[in-house]
C-alpha positions in Angstrom: 106.7 103.3 106.9 106.5 103.8 103.2 108.3 100.5 102.6 106.1 98.7 105.0 103.0 100.1 103.3 104.4 99.0 99.9 104.4 95.4 101.1 100.7 95.3 101.7 98.3 94.0 99.1 97.0 96.8 96.9 93.5 97.0 98.4 94.7 96.8 102.0 97.3 99.5 101.3 94.7 101.8 99.7 92.3 101.6 102.7 95.0 101.9 105.3 96.6 104.9 103.5 93.3 106.7 103.1 92.2 106.1 106.6 95.4 106.4 108.6 97.7 108.5 106.5 95.1 110.9 104.9 92.6 110.9 107.7 89.5 110.0 105.6 86.5 108.5 107.4 85.1 105.1 106.5 82.2 106.5 104.4 84.6 108.5 102.3 86.9 105.5 101.7 83.8 103.4 100.8 82.8 106.0 98.3 86.2 106.4 96.7 87.0 102.7 96.5 83.4 101.5 95.8 83.4 99.3 98.9 80.7 98.2 101.3 81.2 99.4 104.9 81.8 95.8 106.0 84.4 95.2 103.3 86.2 98.5 104.2 86.4 97.5 107.8 87.8 94.0 107.0 90.4 95.5 104.6 91.4 98.0 107.2 91.6 95.5 110.0 93.7 93.0 107.9 95.9 95.8 106.5 96.7 97.2 109.9 97.4 93.7 111.3 99.7 92.9 108.4 101.4 96.3 108.7 102.0 95.7 112.5 103.7 92.4 111.7 105.9 94.0 109.0 107.0 96.8 111.3 107.6 94.5 114.2 109.8 92.3 112.0 111.7 95.4 110.8 112.7 96.4 114.3 113.5 92.9 115.6 
């Protein structure tokens, strides 16, 4: 998982790690990374989608 996360772009990785690894909520992530709620949701969605592809490729 760490290798897969390392392949994500920096901003995607930061949002995914804070939300899914550390369990922060969206408002906390927005505050820490100075993001709008909409931008945080987009980065999270794209980061999770890319992470899914990376992990699927790794097990195929």
